[in-house]
C-alpha positions, -999 to +999 in steps of 0.1 A: -284+323-081-248+333-085-239+318-052-259+286-060-237+282-091-206+286-069-218+262-043-226+236-071-190+240-083-176+235-048-198+204-042-186+189-075-150+196-066-155+183-031-172+150-040-147+144-068-118+150-046-131+127-019-137+099-043-103+103-059-085+107-025-103+076-012-085+053-037-061+072-060-051+041-079-086+029-087-096+038-122-133+042-114-125+068-087-100+085-110-125+089-138-153+101-114-128+127-102-121+139-137-159+141-145-167+161-114-137+184-119-150+192-154-184+199-140-169+220-112-148+241-136-180+247-158-198+260-127-169+283-118-167+297-153-204+303-152-199+320-119-171+342-132-192+351-162-217+368-139-190+391-128-170+393-160-193+387-189-168+384-217-169+362-248-137+344-237-153+332-205-183+319-224-159+300-248-143+283-218-177+273-205-187+259-240-154+240-243-159+224-208-195+216-214-188+196-246-162+174-228-187+163-201-204+135-221-171+119-230-158+118-195-192+107-183-192+077-207-157+066-197-168+067-160-200+047-169-181+020-188-157+017-158-187+015-134-201-013-156-167-030-155-163-029-193-127-028-205-120-003-233-090-003-256-070+028-261-085+032-295-120+032-282-111+057-255-097+079-282-129+076-302-150+086-272-128+117-262-117+130-297-152+144-308-155+164-276-119+176-280-127+188-315-158+207-305-139+221-275-112+234-298-138+248-322-154+267-292-123+290-291-126+298-328-145+331-333-181+330-346-183+292-349-200+282-317-208+316-300-206+349-318-212+376-292-226+385-258-249+415-257-259+418-220-267+398-188-302+388-177-313+376-143-308+339-152-288+341-184-277+365-211-286+379-245-263+370-274-258+353-307-247+317-315-224+306-344-230+284-374-218+252-357-239+257-325-268+234-338-243+206-345-226+213-311-260+211-294-271+179-312-237+162-305-240+169-267-276+159-266-272+126-285-240+118-267-257+124-233-286+103-245-263+075-254-246+076-219-281+074-203-291+045-225-259+025-217-265+030-180-302+022-183-298-010-203-273-023-177-294-013-147-323-035-160-300-066-158-285-058-124-297-072-091-300-061-055-274-035-044-259-033-078-292-023-093-297+004-067-263+018-073-269+020-111-305+033-106-295+063-086-265+071-108-289+069-138-314+093-122-286+118-115-273+116-151-308+119-165-316+150-145-283+166-152-285+158-189-321+170-194-316+202-174-282+210-191-294+202-226-327+221-222-313+253-207-280+256-225-286+238-259-322+234-270-337+267-258-308+288-272-314+271-306-348+290-305-332+322-293-340+317-256-309+326-236-325+338-204-322+304-185-287+294-195-274+299-159-296+270-147-274+244-165-246+246-140-268+242-108-284+212-125-252+193-117-266+192-081-290+165-093-260+143-102-242+152-070-272+145-048-281+111-064-244+100-065-239+110-028-270+089-019-258+059-039-224+062-021-238+065+014-267+040+011-255+015-014-216+017-012-210+031-046-172+035-049-172+029-011-164+063+003-193+063+027-171+067+058-153+097+042-186+112+029-201+110+064-173+130+079-168+152+049-205+162+048-202+177+082-170+195+073-183+207+040-215+220+054-196+240+079-173+254+052-203+264+030-219+282+058-186+300+065-183+310+028-219+321+027-213+343+058-178+355+052-181+365+015-210+390+020-193+401+052-161+410+033-181+431+009-200+448+037-169+456+057-153+470+025-183+494+021-183+504+057-147+514+056-150+530+022-126+505+006-132+495-030-130+457-032-127+451-069-135+419-087-099+408-089-093+411-052-126+393-045-116+363-067-081+362-052-098+360-017-121+332-030-090+313-044-071+316-011-102+305+007-105+275-016-069+265-008-078+268+029-107+244+022-083+219+006-059+222+036-087+220+061-092+182+060-055+173+065-051+200+092-082+188+109-070+152+109-036+162+123-052+182+151-077+155+157-049+130+163-031+155+185-061+162+207-072+126+208-037+115+219-030+142+246-065+154+257-092+129+247-074+096+250-105+079+264-126+086+233-123+060+206-133+062+169-147+033+150-113+024+137-098+025+171-124+001+185-119-023+157-081-021+159-083-028+197-106-057+191-084-073+165-054-068+188-071-081+219-088-112+204-057-134+203-048-124+239-080-137+256-082-174+265-113-173+287-140-183+263-168-162+279-146-131+280-137-137+244-174-140+233-183-108+251-152-090+235-161-101+200-199-094+201-198-062+222-170-045+203-183-055+169-217-041+177-203-009+192-179-003+163-204-009+134-235+003+153-254-029+146-289-033+159-291-071+160-261-095+164-258-131+175-229-155+178-235-192+175-213-223+181-216-249+154-206-286+156-217-303+124-205-337+135-228-337+165-254-315+147-252-291+177-260-254+173-255-234+206-262-197+210-232-181+227-245-146+228-277-129+214-281-091+211-314-077+200-328-110+189-342-143+203-329-178+200-359-190+180-354-163+154-321-178+143-323-215+153-343-228+123-322-207+099-289-219+113-300-255+111-305-250+073-280-275+058-277-253+027-263-225+049-238-246+068-227-264+036-222-231+017-203-214+045-181-244+050-172-243+013-170-205+009-157-191+043-163-155+033-188-129+047-221-135+030-240-103+022-277-114+018-285-084-005-259-097-029-271-133-032-289-126-065-256-112-079-238-143-067-264-166-082-260-148-115-222-151-116-220-187-104-218-217-128-219-243-100-254-258-097-248-269-062-238-234-051-268-219-069-291-244-052-276-235-017-279-198-024-315-200-035-323-220-003-305-195+018-323-166+001-357-183+007-349-190+044-336-155+050-367-137+038-381-117+067-352-126+090-339-090+092-304-102+085-278-083+065-246-103+067-237-139+077-202-142+090-187-178+091-160-188+116-139-214+100-108-232+113-089-256+090-120-259+067-142-268+097-172-245+104-170-239+142-194-209+145-215-183+128-221-145+135-254-131+123-254-094+117-286-074+114-291-039+100-272-009+114-290+014+138-290+042+111-300+017+084-269+025+064-254-001+042-222-020+051-193-005+033-165-025+016-143-014+045-168-028+069-168-061+050-130-063+050-129-056+088-155-083+094-134-107+073-104-100+096-126-103+127-140-136+114-106-151+108-091-140+141-123-148+161-124-183+147-089-191+156-092-174+190-125-193+198-109-226+188-078-218+210-101-208+239-122-239+235-090-261+235-077-242+264-109-248+283-108-285+274-072-286+286-082-269+318-110-293+324-088-322+315-061-308+338-086-304+367-098-340+361-062-352+360-054-332+391-082-349+409-071-383+396-035-376+407-047-364+441-066-397+446-037-418+433-013-398+455-034-404+485-036-441+477+001-443+471+008-425+504-013-450+522+004-479+504+038-462+511+031-461+548+021-498+547+053-506+527+074-486+552+059-506+580+065-539+561+101-528+552+107-519+588+093-552+599+114-570+573+146-552+584+139-561+620+132-597+610+165-599+590+184-583+619+169-607+645+172-637+622+208-628+614+217-625+650+200-657+658+218-675+629+252-659+637+256-677+671+251-713+659+271-707+627+300-694+648+297-725+670+297-748+640+327-731+625+346-733+658+340-770+664+347-778+627+381-760+630+389-779+662+379-813+647+399-806+615+430-796+635+428-829+654+417-817+688+393-846+690+416-871+674+430-879+640+405-882+611+407-905+581+407-889+546+370-895+538+355-877+569+382-850+568+372-840+532+335-840+540+341-817+570+361-793+549+332-789+526+309-783+556+334-757+567+333-739+534+295-739+534+295-725+570+320-698+560+297-689+530+267-689+553+285-667+578+293-643+549+256-641+539+246-635+575+271-607+577+258-592+544+222-593+558+233-576+590+252-549+570+221-542+548+199-541+580+224-516+596+225-494+564+187-492+559+181-485+596+208-459+597+228-479+623+259-484+600+288-466+616+316-452+594+351-444+608+368-421+583+405-416+585+434-409+561+444-441+545+470-453+520+451-470+492+483-487+479+491-505+512+457-519+519+450-529+483+483-549+483+470-567+514+438-576+496+458-590+466+478-612+490+445-626+505+431-636+471+463-652+456+454-688+469+419-685+454+433-673+421+460-700+420+434-727+428+413-716+398+443-712+374+439-675+368+464-646+368+459-617+393+475-585+381+481-554+402+487-519+387+493-488+408+504-453+400+533-440+419+529-415+448+492-422+453+478-396+478+460-406+509+423-407+509+398-400+538+379-433+540+366-460+563+393-485+554+374-515+566+343-507+546+362-499+514+382-531+518+350-550+519+339-533+487+371-540+468+372-576+481+336-581+470+346-569+434+377-591+432+358-621+446+330-617+420+357-613+392+374-645+402+340-664+406+328-655+371+361-658+352+369-693+339+402-684+322+424-654+317+432-628+343+418-604+369+433-570+372+432-545+401+443-510+390+447-479+412+453-444+398+443-407+401+421-388+377+409-351+374+373-342+366+360-306+366+393-295+382+388-319+411+411-348+419+398-384+425+412-418+433+399-444+408+399-481+417+391-505+389+387-543+389+386-559+354+383-594+343+381-615+311+351-635+323+315-638+312+307-601+311+275-583+319+245-580+295+233-545+286+199-550+303+217-559+336+240-528+336+214-505+352+201-530+378+232-549+390+236-526+420+201-530+432+191-552+462+185-589+456+193-585+419+217-607+400+225-611+363+204-635+343+233-658+333+251-654+367+227-677+385+235-705+360+273-703+368+272-696+405+240-706+423+250-692+457+244-656+467+215-633+473+224-603+452+234-582+482+271-577+476+268-551+448+240-533+467+261-531+499+291-518+478+270-491+463+257-479+497+292-478+511+306-459+482+277-434+482+283-429+520+318-418+510+302-394+484+318-415+457+305-433+427+305-470+416+296-483+381+303-511+357+312-512+320+310-542+297+309-548+260+285-577+265+284-615+271+318-632+270+337-600+267+346-594+304+337-565+326+353-536+346+339-523+379+350-488+389+350-471+423+357-433+423+366-416+456+372-380+462+408-371+474 
């Protein structure tokens, strides 16, 4: 019996420590820790009394016993979530403190101890003992009544939590009051030692409520702690008698003081065992058993890996398999939901069939509720939610869900919501060991729900993108094949066109040359003198034939460039000399039109490696255009050197004060057969080949040609940049 009392004290101390250690800041856990610590100290003093039966030890036991109802009531009020003012807390604690103080006054509560019996002692009580007993009994009865009245109103898991806590308190109160209070009033002290072990009733029912119904949510700790504590109790039960036996064998007197010192040291070892065990567990898991994962590791890995997976089937397997493995769930299913199309698709089923969930998931109340409240729905807590809700629509949905879920074997419904859209549902059945889901489990499931929803949405979008990409890839392949076919045809047509232009140009060149030759001879009087009328007409014919010859030459040049037959002869040339010659050639044309032709040239212009003939054609083309499209003002040819990116260039510019170039024409003016919109109104002749030819020639020199203009009527400037 002595050791049963000691074990009861250890169990009280152990459970109280676990609850407090689980959440040190939570008032409920803190008060439970105080209550069990009080009960543990009472057990230890009863245990010490068996080895040291003094009146002082009994006084401590009586003082501790009278404090229990007060601490118990504070814990019950916190369990029922009733807020107490400091004054009410004082009213609850102060009577117990008074009786505890009176317990140490001689002859008031306990007078004397005569001798020990097997389960108690013989002694005499004081004058206040009846009042002391009645106070504890009525106070304990009040605590039981408060808890009982609340348990009648509670529902589901809450009711089970309160019910088992109530049973534990009833058994503890009845046993303690009977053996230590009521029987001693009638002179029966032989059973007083049974009051301390009666705390095992409270410990047992509380432990069951914790592990089965998540009371104070230390189920995970209890599960591990139960194994550790059982091992420690066995060690104590074996080692303590062994110490006494060894002492007798070696004839060493182990007195009571040494024995209790040993027990105290052993208790400290008990308290240090859990942190030491955790430290060693981390060490061995890291360096020797890295492949073995705990539940926390599995969930941590799952939460870490979910955002990394884009393959939707791999993601589904990852979510379902790891969640089932971590929480040891018997039945689990993941469904895809599309409320717009009213589609419900099972993505993965474990331990259940499609038909078992299909009708339930089609319940509009379920999808409506989960869309509005995207939180894990614990089916056993539906009654509590209905009780707390003031929204009639919510209550209606919950009642419908409760009705539909009867017999479904479901425990939790986990919604997958992205931007207020319900995209999926995870149905979780009971655990393999039928244990309840802890608050920690619910919190982990909430995290899994949030991350899984986003990950599934991303994976779905990724798959759609891939499918769209494959479709576009096929479309591009078809379009590319079609374009290649058309390109081949266009190349053939372009080649035929170039050949036609080349042949036609050659064919036109011969008669035009003959026409120009005979016209020159006629105008020079080789065939006799002409009157003024025919002479003027023949000059116009001569100009037209010259223009036609220029067009034919342009066509031939374009044909040579595109067919790669254009031959360039590069040599060092003095830009200043040959540009002066160009200016001299255009003076009659400028004078005839009444314009001014300016020439600006930097001194000491360096020589440039160019095909002088081709560049001369380019510059002549630019000056010719400037004169044609300028009605009044001037045309300026400027020659200078510039430095760009530490490289030296020769820059030729031809500017005019003519009609300018519109913005939309700036990018297309150097293309083949392209002329400005307003140019054709001023000068109808021309095919739009001059600028194209100039660009090709400049590019062959690895140079650059471009135009700048502020718009219509503001003139323009053409630039040719050649590397020196």
